[in-house]
N, CA, C and O atoms as CSV, one atom per row, in Angstrom:
chain,resi,resn,atom,element,x,y,z
A,1,MET,N,N,-8.041,4.647,-23.197
A,1,MET,CA,C,-9.250,4.635,-22.382
A,1,MET,C,C,-8.899,5.104,-20.974
A,1,MET,O,O,-7.823,4.808,-20.455
A,2,ASN,N,N,-9.818,5.833,-20.374
A,2,ASN,CA,C,-9.567,6.270,-19.007
A,2,ASN,C,C,-9.867,5.125,-18.031
A,2,ASN,O,O,-10.458,4.113,-18.409
A,3,THR,N,N,-9.461,5.298,-16.799
A,3,THR,CA,C,-9.564,4.232,-15.793
A,3,THR,C,C,-11.005,3.806,-15.553
A,3,THR,O,O,-11.272,2.611,-15.423
A,4,ALA,N,N,-11.935,4.743,-15.492
A,4,ALA,CA,C,-13.341,4.405,-15.266
A,4,ALA,C,C,-13.895,3.543,-16.396
A,4,ALA,O,O,-14.672,2.621,-16.152
A,5,THR,N,N,-13.498,3.839,-17.624
A,5,THR,CA,C,-13.955,3.052,-18.777
A,5,THR,C,C,-13.366,1.645,-18.739
A,5,THR,O,O,-14.056,0.671,-19.040
A,6,VAL,N,N,-12.098,1.541,-18.371
A,6,VAL,CA,C,-11.468,0.215,-18.256
A,6,VAL,C,C,-12.156,-0.593,-17.159
A,6,VAL,O,O,-12.435,-1.778,-17.344
A,7,GLU,N,N,-12.430,0.039,-16.021
A,7,GLU,CA,C,-13.121,-0.654,-14.938
A,7,GLU,C,C,-14.491,-1.141,-15.384
A,7,GLU,O,O,-14.872,-2.277,-15.104
A,8,GLU,N,N,-15.225,-0.289,-16.073
A,8,GLU,CA,C,-16.553,-0.672,-16.563
A,8,GLU,C,C,-16.459,-1.883,-17.492
A,8,GLU,O,O,-17.268,-2.806,-17.402
A,9,TYR,N,N,-15.466,-1.872,-18.386
A,9,TYR,CA,C,-15.270,-3.006,-19.285
A,9,TYR,C,C,-14.923,-4.268,-18.483
A,9,TYR,O,O,-15.470,-5.339,-18.748
A,10,CYS,N,N,-14.027,-4.146,-17.517
A,10,CYS,CA,C,-13.638,-5.300,-16.703
A,10,CYS,C,C,-14.840,-5.888,-15.963
A,10,CYS,O,O,-14.983,-7.107,-15.874
A,11,ARG,N,N,-15.689,-5.029,-15.441
A,11,ARG,CA,C,-16.874,-5.495,-14.716
A,11,ARG,C,C,-17.871,-6.202,-15.638
A,11,ARG,O,O,-18.681,-7.007,-15.177
A,12,SER,N,N,-17.814,-5.902,-16.929
A,12,SER,CA,C,-18.756,-6.512,-17.872
A,12,SER,C,C,-18.326,-7.915,-18.315
A,12,SER,O,O,-19.112,-8.649,-18.914
A,13,LEU,N,N,-17.090,-8.278,-18.021
A,13,LEU,CA,C,-16.578,-9.570,-18.493
A,13,LEU,C,C,-17.111,-10.727,-17.659
A,13,LEU,O,O,-17.218,-10.638,-16.436
A,14,SER,N,N,-17.432,-11.782,-18.330
A,14,SER,CA,C,-17.945,-12.994,-17.702
A,14,SER,C,C,-16.779,-13.887,-17.274
A,14,SER,O,O,-15.629,-13.643,-17.640
A,15,ASP,N,N,-17.087,-14.902,-16.511
A,15,ASP,CA,C,-16.071,-15.898,-16.189
A,15,ASP,C,C,-16.538,-17.288,-16.619
A,15,ASP,O,O,-16.193,-18.295,-16.001
A,16,ASP,N,N,-17.338,-17.318,-17.700
A,16,ASP,CA,C,-17.935,-18.571,-18.177
A,16,ASP,C,C,-16.956,-19.487,-18.890
A,16,ASP,O,O,-17.123,-20.706,-18.863
A,17,THR,N,N,-15.947,-18.926,-19.521
A,17,THR,CA,C,-15.020,-19.745,-20.302
A,17,THR,C,C,-13.582,-19.380,-19.957
A,17,THR,O,O,-13.317,-18.361,-19.319
A,18,ASP,N,N,-12.664,-20.230,-20.391
A,18,ASP,CA,C,-11.237,-19.967,-20.192
A,18,ASP,C,C,-10.833,-18.647,-20.832
A,18,ASP,O,O,-10.075,-17.870,-20.251
A,19,TYR,N,N,-11.344,-18.402,-22.029
A,19,TYR,CA,C,-10.989,-17.160,-22.729
A,19,TYR,C,C,-11.428,-15.928,-21.944
A,19,TYR,O,O,-10.678,-14.958,-21.832
A,20,TYR,N,N,-12.644,-15.970,-21.401
A,20,TYR,CA,C,-13.131,-14.849,-20.604
A,20,TYR,C,C,-12.286,-14.675,-19.342
A,20,TYR,O,O,-12.000,-13.548,-18.936
A,21,LEU,N,N,-11.887,-15.786,-18.724
A,21,LEU,CA,C,-11.053,-15.691,-17.533
A,21,LEU,C,C,-9.707,-15.045,-17.848
A,21,LEU,O,O,-9.214,-14.220,-17.079
A,22,VAL,N,N,-9.121,-15.418,-18.973
A,22,VAL,CA,C,-7.851,-14.804,-19.379
A,22,VAL,C,C,-8.071,-13.327,-19.674
A,22,VAL,O,O,-7.236,-12.490,-19.328
A,23,ASP,N,N,-9.190,-13.006,-20.311
A,23,ASP,CA,C,-9.511,-11.603,-20.596
A,23,ASP,C,C,-9.692,-10.822,-19.298
A,23,ASP,O,O,-9.207,-9.696,-19.183
A,24,ARG,N,N,-10.391,-11.413,-18.309
A,24,ARG,CA,C,-10.567,-10.764,-17.009
A,24,ARG,C,C,-9.230,-10.549,-16.313
A,24,ARG,O,O,-8.995,-9.510,-15.696
A,25,LEU,N,N,-8.359,-11.546,-16.422
A,25,LEU,CA,C,-7.036,-11.456,-15.815
A,25,LEU,C,C,-6.237,-10.312,-16.433
A,25,LEU,O,O,-5.614,-9.521,-15.724
A,26,HIS,N,N,-6.264,-10.236,-17.742
A,26,HIS,CA,C,-5.558,-9.178,-18.448
A,26,HIS,C,C,-6.151,-7.804,-18.109
A,26,HIS,O,O,-5.418,-6.837,-17.899
A,27,CYS,N,N,-7.464,-7.732,-18.060
A,27,CYS,CA,C,-8.140,-6.467,-17.769
A,27,CYS,C,C,-7.812,-6.004,-16.344
A,27,CYS,O,O,-7.535,-4.825,-16.124
A,28,ALA,N,N,-7.844,-6.915,-15.396
A,28,ALA,CA,C,-7.512,-6.561,-14.013
A,28,ALA,C,C,-6.059,-6.118,-13.911
A,28,ALA,O,O,-5.740,-5.190,-13.167
A,29,ASN,N,N,-5.190,-6.769,-14.646
A,29,ASN,CA,C,-3.780,-6.385,-14.668
A,29,ASN,C,C,-3.627,-4.958,-15.206
A,29,ASN,O,O,-2.847,-4.164,-14.681
A,30,GLU,N,N,-4.377,-4.655,-16.249
A,30,GLU,CA,C,-4.344,-3.297,-16.811
A,30,GLU,C,C,-4.820,-2.279,-15.768
A,30,GLU,O,O,-4.211,-1.222,-15.604
A,31,LEU,N,N,-5.901,-2.600,-15.071
A,31,LEU,CA,C,-6.391,-1.686,-14.035
A,31,LEU,C,C,-5.343,-1.491,-12.940
A,31,LEU,O,O,-5.108,-0.367,-12.496
A,32,LEU,N,N,-4.723,-2.570,-12.511
A,32,LEU,CA,C,-3.742,-2.473,-11.434
A,32,LEU,C,C,-2.507,-1.669,-11.828
A,32,LEU,O,O,-1.772,-1.189,-10.965
A,33,SER,N,N,-2.282,-1.525,-13.130
A,33,SER,CA,C,-1.125,-0.745,-13.575
A,33,SER,C,C,-1.409,0.766,-13.573
A,33,SER,O,O,-0.501,1.574,-13.767
A,34,ARG,N,N,-2.673,1.133,-13.354
A,34,ARG,CA,C,-3.062,2.553,-13.371
A,34,ARG,C,C,-2.692,3.225,-12.055
A,34,ARG,O,O,-2.819,2.631,-10.984
A,35,ARG,N,N,-2.239,4.457,-12.149
A,35,ARG,CA,C,-1.845,5.216,-10.950
A,35,ARG,C,C,-3.017,5.951,-10.313
A,35,ARG,O,O,-2.909,6.409,-9.175
A,36,ASP,N,N,-4.126,6.072,-11.020
A,36,ASP,CA,C,-5.249,6.858,-10.511
A,36,ASP,C,C,-6.401,6.001,-9.987
A,36,ASP,O,O,-7.552,6.437,-10.010
A,37,LEU,N,N,-6.105,4.789,-9.516
A,37,LEU,CA,C,-7.152,3.912,-8.983
A,37,LEU,C,C,-7.641,4.411,-7.636
A,37,LEU,O,O,-6.849,4.799,-6.777
A,38,SER,N,N,-8.945,4.396,-7.461
A,38,SER,CA,C,-9.492,4.649,-6.134
A,38,SER,C,C,-9.323,3.365,-5.325
A,38,SER,O,O,-9.002,2.314,-5.880
A,39,SER,N,N,-9.537,3.451,-4.041
A,39,SER,CA,C,-9.428,2.273,-3.174
A,39,SER,C,C,-10.434,1.202,-3.604
A,39,SER,O,O,-10.113,0.013,-3.620
A,40,LYS,N,N,-11.643,1.627,-3.949
A,40,LYS,CA,C,-12.690,0.698,-4.387
A,40,LYS,C,C,-12.298,0.026,-5.705
A,40,LYS,O,O,-12.498,-1.178,-5.867
A,41,GLN,N,N,-11.751,0.782,-6.633
A,41,GLN,CA,C,-11.307,0.218,-7.917
A,41,GLN,C,C,-10.148,-0.762,-7.708
A,41,GLN,O,O,-10.081,-1.806,-8.357
A,42,GLN,N,N,-9.244,-0.415,-6.802
A,42,GLN,CA,C,-8.121,-1.303,-6.531
A,42,GLN,C,C,-8.609,-2.619,-5.928
A,42,GLN,O,O,-8.142,-3.690,-6.317
A,43,GLN,N,N,-9.534,-2.545,-4.994
A,43,GLN,CA,C,-10.074,-3.763,-4.388
A,43,GLN,C,C,-10.776,-4.624,-5.435
A,43,GLN,O,O,-10.619,-5.845,-5.432
A,44,PHE,N,N,-11.545,-4.010,-6.324
A,44,PHE,CA,C,-12.193,-4.753,-7.403
A,44,PHE,C,C,-11.153,-5.419,-8.302
A,44,PHE,O,O,-11.278,-6.598,-8.634
A,45,ALA,N,N,-10.120,-4.655,-8.699
A,45,ALA,CA,C,-9.092,-5.187,-9.596
A,45,ALA,C,C,-8.340,-6.342,-8.946
A,45,ALA,O,O,-8.073,-7.347,-9.605
A,46,LEU,N,N,-7.996,-6.219,-7.678
A,46,LEU,CA,C,-7.313,-7.301,-6.966
A,46,LEU,C,C,-8.188,-8.544,-6.881
A,46,LEU,O,O,-7.725,-9.657,-7.128
A,47,PHE,N,N,-9.473,-8.345,-6.524
A,47,PHE,CA,C,-10.381,-9.487,-6.449
A,47,PHE,C,C,-10.520,-10.153,-7.812
A,47,PHE,O,O,-10.429,-11.376,-7.918
A,48,SER,N,N,-10.739,-9.362,-8.846
A,48,SER,CA,C,-10.936,-9.894,-10.188
A,48,SER,C,C,-9.691,-10.656,-10.662
A,48,SER,O,O,-9.805,-11.738,-11.238
A,49,TYR,N,N,-8.519,-10.093,-10.422
A,49,TYR,CA,C,-7.267,-10.733,-10.816
A,49,TYR,C,C,-7.103,-12.068,-10.083
A,49,TYR,O,O,-6.873,-13.100,-10.712
A,50,ASN,N,N,-7.221,-12.043,-8.766
A,50,ASN,CA,C,-7.030,-13.251,-7.969
A,50,ASN,C,C,-8.078,-14.306,-8.274
A,50,ASN,O,O,-7.757,-15.490,-8.372
A,51,ASP,N,N,-9.326,-13.888,-8.424
A,51,ASP,CA,C,-10.408,-14.821,-8.721
A,51,ASP,C,C,-10.203,-15.483,-10.085
A,51,ASP,O,O,-10.367,-16.696,-10.220
A,52,SER,N,N,-9.848,-14.696,-11.081
A,52,SER,CA,C,-9.615,-15.244,-12.427
A,52,SER,C,C,-8.425,-16.194,-12.429
A,52,SER,O,O,-8.491,-17.279,-13.006
A,53,LEU,N,N,-7.344,-15.786,-11.787
A,53,LEU,CA,C,-6.155,-16.634,-11.715
A,53,LEU,C,C,-6.476,-17.938,-10.999
A,53,LEU,O,O,-6.077,-19.011,-11.452
A,54,HIS,N,N,-7.187,-17.852,-9.895
A,54,HIS,CA,C,-7.564,-19.049,-9.138
A,54,HIS,C,C,-8.397,-20.009,-9.995
A,54,HIS,O,O,-8.143,-21.214,-10.010
A,55,LYS,N,N,-9.380,-19.476,-10.699
A,55,LYS,CA,C,-10.241,-20.331,-11.522
A,55,LYS,C,C,-9.479,-20.978,-12.680
A,55,LYS,O,O,-9.726,-22.137,-13.014
A,56,ILE,N,N,-8.561,-20.239,-13.288
A,56,ILE,CA,C,-7.763,-20.796,-14.387
A,56,ILE,C,C,-6.844,-21.896,-13.858
A,56,ILE,O,O,-6.777,-22.979,-14.439
A,57,ILE,N,N,-6.142,-21.624,-12.767
A,57,ILE,CA,C,-5.215,-22.609,-12.196
A,57,ILE,C,C,-5.972,-23.833,-11.708
A,57,ILE,O,O,-5.524,-24.962,-11.912
A,58,ARG,N,N,-7.118,-23.620,-11.064
A,58,ARG,CA,C,-7.907,-24.758,-10.583
A,58,ARG,C,C,-8.389,-25.619,-11.754
A,58,ARG,O,O,-8.351,-26.847,-11.676
A,59,ALA,N,N,-8.833,-24.991,-12.823
A,59,ALA,CA,C,-9.277,-25.742,-14.006
A,59,ALA,C,C,-8.118,-26.530,-14.607
A,59,ALA,O,O,-8.278,-27.693,-14.977
A,60,GLN,N,N,-6.958,-25.898,-14.703
A,60,GLN,CA,C,-5.790,-26.590,-15.250
A,60,GLN,C,C,-5.363,-27.717,-14.323
A,60,GLN,O,O,-5.060,-28.819,-14.780
A,61,HIS,N,N,-5.336,-27.449,-13.034
A,61,HIS,CA,C,-4.906,-28.426,-12.031
A,61,HIS,C,C,-5.831,-29.642,-12.031
A,61,HIS,O,O,-5.394,-30.757,-11.748
A,62,SER,N,N,-7.101,-29.428,-12.348
A,62,SER,CA,C,-8.098,-30.505,-12.370
A,62,SER,C,C,-8.248,-31.137,-13.751
A,62,SER,O,O,-9.021,-32.080,-13.920
A,63,GLY,N,N,-7.519,-30.627,-14.729
A,63,GLY,CA,C,-7.640,-31.141,-16.087
A,63,GLY,C,C,-8.910,-30.703,-16.782
A,63,GLY,O,O,-9.388,-31.388,-17.687
A,64,LEU,N,N,-9.469,-29.567,-16.375
A,64,LEU,CA,C,-10.754,-29.120,-16.906
A,64,LEU,C,C,-10.669,-27.875,-17.780
A,64,LEU,O,O,-11.698,-27.271,-18.085
A,65,LEU,N,N,-9.463,-27.476,-18.191
A,65,LEU,CA,C,-9.380,-26.336,-19.107
A,65,LEU,C,C,-10.148,-26.671,-20.372
A,65,LEU,O,O,-10.019,-27.768,-20.915
A,66,GLN,N,N,-10.939,-25.731,-20.835
A,66,GLN,CA,C,-11.769,-25.968,-22.012
A,66,GLN,C,C,-10.993,-25.800,-23.304
A,66,GLN,O,O,-11.381,-26.342,-24.339
A,67,SER,N,N,-9.914,-25.061,-23.253
A,67,SER,CA,C,-9.172,-24.751,-24.462
A,67,SER,C,C,-7.740,-25.256,-24.373
A,67,SER,O,O,-7.085,-25.111,-23.341
A,68,LYS,N,N,-7.262,-25.847,-25.453
A,68,LYS,CA,C,-5.869,-26.302,-25.518
A,68,LYS,C,C,-4.927,-25.133,-25.807
A,68,LYS,O,O,-3.708,-25.291,-25.739
A,69,LYS,N,N,-5.481,-23.962,-26.128
A,69,LYS,CA,C,-4.654,-22.798,-26.439
A,69,LYS,C,C,-4.154,-22.092,-25.190
A,69,LYS,O,O,-3.247,-21.263,-25.263
A,70,ILE,N,N,-4.732,-22.412,-24.060
A,70,ILE,CA,C,-4.301,-21.808,-22.805
A,70,ILE,C,C,-3.368,-22.799,-22.119
A,70,ILE,O,O,-3.765,-23.920,-21.801
A,71,THR,N,N,-2.136,-22.381,-21.896
A,71,THR,CA,C,-1.169,-23.243,-21.223
A,71,THR,C,C,-0.610,-22.532,-19.997
A,71,THR,O,O,-0.419,-21.316,-19.993
A,72,ILE,N,N,-0.362,-23.299,-18.989
A,72,ILE,CA,C,0.184,-22.779,-17.749
A,72,ILE,C,C,1.408,-23.610,-17.426
A,72,ILE,O,O,1.363,-24.840,-17.447
A,73,SER,N,N,2.496,-22.931,-17.129
A,73,SER,CA,C,3.699,-23.666,-16.750
A,73,SER,C,C,4.157,-23.192,-15.380
A,73,SER,O,O,4.027,-22.019,-15.032
A,74,TYR,N,N,4.690,-24.119,-14.622
A,74,TYR,CA,C,5.189,-23.833,-13.287
A,74,TYR,C,C,6.704,-23.915,-13.336
A,74,TYR,O,O,7.264,-24.835,-13.932
A,75,HIS,N,N,7.357,-22.962,-12.716
A,75,HIS,CA,C,8.810,-22.908,-12.786
A,75,HIS,C,C,9.497,-23.851,-11.809
A,75,HIS,O,O,10.582,-24.353,-12.105
A,76,THR,N,N,8.892,-24.104,-10.652
A,76,THR,CA,C,9.606,-24.885,-9.649
A,76,THR,C,C,8.888,-26.140,-9.185
A,76,THR,O,O,9.544,-27.087,-8.749
A,77,PHE,N,N,7.592,-26.180,-9.262
A,77,PHE,CA,C,6.875,-27.344,-8.748
A,77,PHE,C,C,5.532,-27.491,-9.443
A,77,PHE,O,O,4.994,-26.543,-10.016
A,78,GLU,N,N,5.012,-28.699,-9.376
A,78,GLU,CA,C,3.680,-28.926,-9.913
A,78,GLU,C,C,2.735,-29.529,-8.879
A,78,GLU,O,O,1.517,-29.478,-9.050
A,79,GLN,N,N,3.281,-30.093,-7.818
A,79,GLN,CA,C,2.451,-30.693,-6.785
A,79,GLN,C,C,2.154,-29.656,-5.713
A,79,GLN,O,O,3.016,-29.327,-4.899
A,80,PHE,N,N,0.940,-29.150,-5.719
A,80,PHE,CA,C,0.560,-28.164,-4.721
A,80,PHE,C,C,-0.897,-28.346,-4.367
A,80,PHE,O,O,-1.650,-29.029,-5.061
A,81,THR,N,N,-1.274,-27.721,-3.276
A,81,THR,CA,C,-2.657,-27.727,-2.806
A,81,THR,C,C,-3.059,-26.282,-2.583
A,81,THR,O,O,-2.283,-25.491,-2.047
A,82,PHE,N,N,-4.253,-25.941,-2.987
A,82,PHE,CA,C,-4.755,-24.604,-2.714
A,82,PHE,C,C,-4.935,-24.459,-1.208
A,82,PHE,O,O,-5.513,-25.334,-0.563
A,83,ALA,N,N,-4.448,-23.370,-0.652
A,83,ALA,CA,C,-4.510,-23.162,0.791
A,83,ALA,C,C,-5.944,-23.223,1.304
A,83,ALA,O,O,-6.181,-23.703,2.412
A,84,GLN,N,N,-6.895,-22.749,0.522
A,84,GLN,CA,C,-8.293,-22.766,0.981
A,84,GLN,C,C,-8.869,-24.176,1.046
A,84,GLN,O,O,-9.929,-24.374,1.641
A,85,ASP,N,N,-8.192,-25.167,0.443
A,85,ASP,CA,C,-8.656,-26.546,0.480
A,85,ASP,C,C,-8.111,-27.319,1.683
A,85,ASP,O,O,-8.464,-28.480,1.886
A,86,ILE,N,N,-7.262,-26.684,2.469
A,86,ILE,CA,C,-6.644,-27.350,3.615
A,86,ILE,C,C,-7.531,-27.193,4.839
A,86,ILE,O,O,-7.950,-26.089,5.187
A,87,THR,N,N,-7.803,-28.309,5.476
A,87,THR,CA,C,-8.520,-28.294,6.736
A,87,THR,C,C,-7.532,-28.745,7.802
A,87,THR,O,O,-7.181,-29.922,7.880
A,88,ALA,N,N,-7.101,-27.822,8.600
A,88,ALA,CA,C,-6.102,-28.119,9.623
A,88,ALA,C,C,-6.739,-28.896,10.774
A,88,ALA,O,O,-7.852,-28.593,11.203
A,89,LEU,N,N,-6.017,-29.901,11.265
A,89,LEU,CA,C,-6.499,-30.662,12.413
A,89,LEU,C,C,-6.401,-29.842,13.698
A,89,LEU,O,O,-7.133,-30.069,14.661
A,90,ASP,N,N,-5.489,-28.900,13.683
A,90,ASP,CA,C,-5.294,-28.002,14.822
A,90,ASP,C,C,-5.299,-26.579,14.265
A,90,ASP,O,O,-4.629,-26.309,13.268
A,91,ILE,N,N,-6.031,-25.680,14.882
A,91,ILE,CA,C,-6.155,-24.310,14.391
A,91,ILE,C,C,-4.791,-23.653,14.226
A,91,ILE,O,O,-4.636,-22.777,13.375
A,92,ARG,N,N,-3.803,-24.052,15.015
A,92,ARG,CA,C,-2.457,-23.481,14.909
A,92,ARG,C,C,-1.777,-23.866,13.601
A,92,ARG,O,O,-0.804,-23.224,13.207
A,93,LEU,N,N,-2.263,-24.890,12.927
A,93,LEU,CA,C,-1.671,-25.351,11.675
A,93,LEU,C,C,-2.345,-24.757,10.441
A,93,LEU,O,O,-1.973,-25.086,9.314
A,94,THR,N,N,-3.319,-23.896,10.642
A,94,THR,CA,C,-3.998,-23.235,9.525
A,94,THR,C,C,-2.993,-22.347,8.805
A,94,THR,O,O,-2.303,-21.550,9.441
A,95,PRO,N,N,-2.902,-22.478,7.473
A,95,PRO,CA,C,-1.932,-21.656,6.739
A,95,PRO,C,C,-2.209,-20.166,6.915
A,95,PRO,O,O,-3.358,-19.726,6.886
A,96,THR,N,N,-1.150,-19.407,7.097
A,96,THR,CA,C,-1.258,-17.956,7.164
A,96,THR,C,C,-1.159,-17.416,5.749
A,96,THR,O,O,-0.199,-17.707,5.035
A,97,ILE,N,N,-2.136,-16.641,5.345
A,97,ILE,CA,C,-2.167,-16.083,3.996
A,97,ILE,C,C,-1.852,-14.595,4.105
A,97,ILE,O,O,-2.512,-13.857,4.836
A,98,PHE,N,N,-0.840,-14.176,3.369
A,98,PHE,CA,C,-0.435,-12.776,3.414
A,98,PHE,C,C,-0.243,-12.283,1.990
A,98,PHE,O,O,-0.099,-13.079,1.063
A,99,GLY,N,N,-0.240,-10.994,1.824
A,99,GLY,CA,C,-0.109,-10.413,0.495
A,99,GLY,C,C,-1.470,-10.109,-0.090
A,99,GLY,O,O,-2.504,-10.507,0.444
A,100,GLU,N,N,-1.444,-9.395,-1.196
A,100,GLU,CA,C,-2.700,-8.979,-1.816
A,100,GLU,C,C,-2.950,-9.632,-3.157
A,100,GLU,O,O,-4.103,-9.807,-3.552
A,101,ILE,N,N,-1.900,-9.995,-3.864
A,101,ILE,CA,C,-2.098,-10.461,-5.231
A,101,ILE,C,C,-1.554,-11.869,-5.389
A,101,ILE,O,O,-0.497,-12.206,-4.856
A,102,GLY,N,N,-2.286,-12.678,-6.124
A,102,GLY,CA,C,-1.884,-14.061,-6.354
A,102,GLY,C,C,-2.784,-15.012,-5.595
A,102,GLY,O,O,-3.704,-14.590,-4.894
A,103,ILE,N,N,-2.512,-16.295,-5.740
A,103,ILE,CA,C,-3.314,-17.300,-5.050
A,103,ILE,C,C,-2.435,-18.061,-4.071
A,103,ILE,O,O,-1.323,-18.460,-4.418
A,104,PRO,N,N,-2.917,-18.264,-2.862
A,104,PRO,CA,C,-2.116,-18.987,-1.872
A,104,PRO,C,C,-2.172,-20.495,-2.107
A,104,PRO,O,O,-3.248,-21.081,-2.227
A,105,VAL,N,N,-1.004,-21.103,-2.170
A,105,VAL,CA,C,-0.894,-22.556,-2.319
A,105,VAL,C,C,0.128,-23.056,-1.311
A,105,VAL,O,O,0.948,-22.294,-0.798
A,106,THR,N,N,0.059,-24.339,-1.044
A,106,THR,CA,C,1.071,-24.987,-0.223
A,106,THR,C,C,1.683,-26.099,-1.051
A,106,THR,O,O,1.033,-26.686,-1.916
A,107,ILE,N,N,2.936,-26.374,-0.772
A,107,ILE,CA,C,3.596,-27.476,-1.459
A,107,ILE,C,C,3.966,-28.527,-0.437
A,107,ILE,O,O,4.107,-28.238,0.752
A,108,GLN,N,N,4.119,-29.721,-0.902
A,108,GLN,CA,C,4.505,-30.828,-0.045
A,108,GLN,C,C,5.951,-31.177,-0.346
A,108,GLN,O,O,6.370,-31.213,-1.503
A,109,ARG,N,N,6.696,-31.430,0.700
A,109,ARG,CA,C,8.076,-31.869,0.520
A,109,ARG,C,C,8.381,-32.904,1.582
A,109,ARG,O,O,7.734,-32.945,2.628
A,110,ASP,N,N,9.359,-33.731,1.312
A,110,ASP,CA,C,9.780,-34.727,2.287
A,110,ASP,C,C,10.467,-34.038,3.453
A,110,ASP,O,O,11.155,-33.034,3.272
A,111,ASN,N,N,10.280,-34.577,4.641
A,111,ASN,CA,C,10.943,-34.055,5.820
A,111,ASN,C,C,12.369,-34.580,5.827
A,111,ASN,O,O,12.605,-35.761,6.084
A,112,THR,N,N,13.316,-33.697,5.545
A,112,THR,CA,C,14.722,-34.099,5.498
A,112,THR,C,C,15.448,-33.742,6.789
A,112,THR,O,O,16.650,-33.972,6.916
A,113,SER,N,N,14.713,-33.176,7.747
A,113,SER,CA,C,15.284,-32.706,9.004
A,113,SER,C,C,16.308,-31.592,8.785
A,113,SER,O,O,17.075,-31.261,9.689
A,114,ASN,N,N,16.316,-31.021,7.593
A,114,ASN,CA,C,17.184,-29.901,7.280
A,114,ASN,C,C,16.317,-28.645,7.352
A,114,ASN,O,O,15.363,-28.504,6.586
A,115,TYR,N,N,16.644,-27.736,8.268
A,115,TYR,CA,C,15.792,-26.586,8.518
A,115,TYR,C,C,16.230,-25.339,7.770
A,115,TYR,O,O,15.639,-24.279,7.974
A,116,SER,N,N,17.230,-25.421,6.922
A,116,SER,CA,C,17.632,-24.232,6.179
A,116,SER,C,C,16.709,-24.027,4.995
A,116,SER,O,O,16.179,-24.988,4.438
A,117,ALA,N,N,16.520,-22.790,4.617
A,117,ALA,CA,C,15.598,-22.461,3.520
A,117,ALA,C,C,16.237,-22.631,2.174
A,117,ALA,O,O,15.595,-22.395,1.151
């Protein structure tokens, strides 16, 4: 299928169920792998990918996944907060979000007074 046809298919997908979200994620990934994306198509694919990933992770994080066939595993941590859910008491503490793909999260760790990464 050409890129325009893939984009049209991706735009037709719903986000009503876990299966549709996974399908949207896969479709956006396919679009992002294309070398002939226009800027508008790339922005759509990035939004669709990030939005689908966010909704799947949020559903899993909240225990609301509709299907037991969809599993998500974390390699390093499980305790995190979505960056968009953080309300900083001071504007200087607002998380800086950078990058184009993925979902921004923050993790909590004990203050060990060790500043090495």
